[in-house]
C-alpha positions, 0 to 999 in steps of 0.5 A: 038250424039250432045246434043244440046237439053240439052244446049238449055234447060239449058240456058232457065231455068237459068234466072228463077233460078236466079230470083227465088233465089232472091225472096226467099232471099227477103222473107227470110230477111223479115221473119227474120225481123218479127221474131225479131219484135215479139221477141221484143214485147214478151220481152216488155210484160215480162217487163210490167208483172214485173212492174205489179207484183211490183204494185200488191205486194205493194197493197197486202202488205196493204191488208195482213197487214189489215187482220192481224190487224183485226184478231190479234189486240186486240185494234181494236177488243175492239174498234169495240165491243159494249159497248166501245163507251164512252171509250175516252182512247180506241179511243186515243189508236186506233188513235195512232195505226193507225198512227203507221200502216201508218208509217209502210207502207209509201205509205198509205196516210190515214186510218179510222175506222167506227163503226156500233154500234154508227155510229162513224168514227175514224181516226188519225185526227178526231173522229166524226159522219159518217154523218159529216165526209168528206168521208161520200159519199164513206163510205155510199156506202160500209156501207149500200150496201147489197153486197159490194165488200170489197175485191177489190181496188177501182178506183182512187177517190178524198178524203178529211177528212174535207170539207176545205181540198184539195181533194187528189186522192187515191185508197181505200181498204175496209175491213169488221170487222169481215172479213166475216160478217162486222157486227161490222164495216169497216176499210178503207185504202187509198193509194195515187195514186201519190205514186203508179204512182211514183213507176210505173214511176220509174220501167217503165223507158226504151228506148224501151218500153212505158208503160201506167197505167190506171184504170179498166175503161181505164182512165190513172192514172197520178200524180196530175197536170201531165195532167195540172189539167184542163180537166178530164182524157181521154181514152188511145189513140189507138196508145199507146195501145199495149198488155194489162195486167190486175191486178188481185188485183186492176183491173188496166191495163198496156198497153205495146207498143214499142217506135217508134211504127209508125216506126214499122208500116211503116216497117210492111207495107213495109213488106207486100209490099215486100211479095206482090212483092215476090208473084208476082215474083213467079207468073211471074216465074211460067208463065215463066216456063210454056212458056219455058216448052211448047216451049221445049216440042214440040220435046218431044211430038213428041217422046211420039207420036212415043213411042205410035206407036212403043211400040207394035213392036217387038225388031227385027223391031227396026232400028239403030238410030244415033241421040239423038231422035233415042236413046231415042226412042230405050231406051223407047221401051226397057223400055216399053217392060220390064214393060209389061213383069214384069206386066204379071209376077206379074199378073200370080204370084202364091204367090200373088194369093194364099195369096188373095185366102187364105184371101177370104176363111178364111173370107168367101168372096169367094165361090169355086166350087168343080172343082175350089177347086180341081185345087187350092188344087192340087197347094198347095199339098192337096187332095180335098174332103178328111176329114174336115177342121179346122181353128186356130188363133195363136196370139203373146202375148204382141205384143206391147212389142214385137214391142218395143223389136225387130226391124222390120227386127228381127220381120219378122225373128222371125215370119219366125221361128214360121211358120217353126216350125209349118210346121215341127210339122204339117208335122210330124203328117201328117196334111196338112195346109195353113197359112198366117199372115192376121194381124201383130199379128195373124197367121191364119192357115187352117188345112185339117184333115183326119178322126180320126185326130180331137183330134190331132190338139190341141196336135200339137198346144200345141207342137208348143206353148211349143217350142216357150215358151222354145226357143224364147223370146216371147209366143203365144196363139192359139185358135182352131176352130171347124171342118167343112166338107166343105171348104166354111164353113171354115169361121164358124171355123175361127169365132169360133176360133176368138170368143174363142180367146176373152177369152184369157184375162180371161183364160190367155196367153201362152196356147191353147184354144179350144171351147167351153171355157165357159163350163170350168167356170161359165159365169156371166153377166157383170151387176152383178158387177155394184152395187159393182162398185158403192159401191167401188166408194163411198168408194174411195171418202170417203177415206174408206179403205174398197174400197180395199176389194171391189176391190178384190171382183170385181177382184175375180169375173172377174177371176171366170167368163167368161168375154170377153176382151171387157166386161172387158174393159167396166166394168173398164171404168164404174168403172173409170166413177163412181169414176170420178163422185164421185170425182166431189163432192170433191174440185179441189185439190182432183179432180186434183190428180185423173185426173192425173191417167186417162191417166194411166187407158186408157193406161192399158185398151188398152194394158192389155192381162190377167185379172191378169195383169189388176187387178194388174196394176189397183190396183197400180193406184188406190192405188197410187191415194188413198195414194196421196189423203189421204196425201193431206187430212192429210196436210189440217188442216180442215181435222182433224175437219171433221174426228172428225165430222164424228165420232161424227155423227156415234156415236150420229146419234140417237139424234134427235137434231143432226144438223149443228148448234149443230156441229158448236157450238161443234167445234167452227165453223160457220155452213156455214163454217163447211158445206162448208168444209165438202162438200169439204173434204167428197164430200157430204153435212153434212145433207146428210151424217147424213141421210145416216148414219141413213138409214144404221142403219135403214136398219140393224134394219129392218132386225135384229129386228121386231120393228115397223117402229115408234120405228125404226124411233126414234132409228135412230133420227127421232121423226116423222115417216113420215119424216123417211119414206120419207127420207128412200124412197128417199135414198133407193128407197122404203119404210121401210116396202117394204124393210123389206118384200123384204129382208125377201123373 
């Protein structure tokens, strides 16, 4: 038999192969070029970031020095304090101190102090009224502005102390004295842009990278006279703009681009051209392939037509063929006949039919006639119409760990052992059964129970469970459904078993559960624990160790009540939500520690099997987060003051004069600062905390005494009873009188 068709097909596709390989090589080299270019741009960005960090460090050092001097320098403090306006020696000391500071930081061009008390300006060279000072326009902008940005470096600007001096381009930093209010005056520090540009140019020297420094408006910053000293600086040209890096200190920008960017543009254009040519080449290849295939397909098409006609013949009718088409024809005929035989065998396979039928019966998807069931029952060795039926669901405990511990082959082997043990024990008791794995974790079993065998089913399943626990490395939990008299009611028994299995988390794994399980324990409503959860979340936020006892109380309620697994998941999800909402009241550092635990809680809710496992692992997660939060609070210096303030409030809440101002004076903090720190540490406003402590004391007095509302209001720090009643109703939800009546009942 000559293989002329093979050689013809080979020579037809060879040119397509070589052409396609060439196209792929071109695309490969272009991809390498693009990868190299992007890597160069990334390195350029890292270089620009280094330069920006150096400039930021120079400016930050000035900023930090000024803050240090404002906070620690007693000479500056005396100068700004009222009553020293006539002290000439003090002015001389301040002037000399400023010169020392300028010598300490060489890139500081000049600095001066402005005192609000007498509207005077003092620098190293002059002591004069602000209205006569050469930099009065800039000073006026910051001295009288209602909301001055005193912590931000200015854009480059002209500066001169005397009208006769030549203006120098500087950037200025303005600091309030004191830092928060600026009620006493300002300190202005000027840094020459020529110095900063000199630093920038020294750092930016590169054969590959081109860096351009601009201010926040996009105007380039250059040395005096570098641009000719004539025209005003213009925006950076578009071709010099690369990746822009913005300073968080000064707002300046560094544009980073590659030198010879035009060449890169040309190569990029060429790259896209080559990509276009490559795409055209692929289209040509596809067209060529289609045409060649169509030409070569004509003899194959003839074979397909002949196979369609000959597939229905019997083997005896085949004729001997000597050419290649005859050989292909006979081979395809045999293949078609074999495929038809396999398809017929598969369609009539009893195993597949039984599996589908079992699933339909257990799920109630098919109703069987009595005669039809007699036929099916005979095929599995049952006697239709005798006794009743009961469904059992056997679930492998901790299935995720089971999957991790064993390979897929070993899992099938262990499941096979389980089924064989079940078959042997059921056979000893004379219990016909039919089983199949309707899911990877659950084995569904249908038992046929003859009269008087109803009580033996649970004993058989207990024997199976005990054997698995003693001889295999995993355990099972079996849920037994109620007995039904008709096969078409088996779905009721299976639903009964499935519902019973939902209480596995409460009752425990590795056991046989029979309905109705809720008669064994009192069933509680899920919403009875919501108040305890809310209480736990508040205690957890406040760092109150009472959250542990509240948690154990919730855990005891879960163990004592009959909760389905889904109900427990909902309950713990609500606990997670409440704690997350409470943590929103704290600062970002505390929220970050809590958010790290959320993934662990999510994993726990998807994998736990028993309430003991749930409460134990959840407690570990909450305790770990609580200890980290407590450690963070101890490390924060302000935490000690806040804890003292809380203790003071709990002891003196009955004082009507207790207020934010009083506490600020007591701990030598401004009321605004104390309020903000209290909010960050405790998670609620200080005034709200005081009101809450007073309301807790009021509730205790309402329940333990018969004092009038007016007297109770005075006892908890309210002079006016109507204020006490209004706040009590806002926080508790009812008036004090109604609260006393409801609790008395």
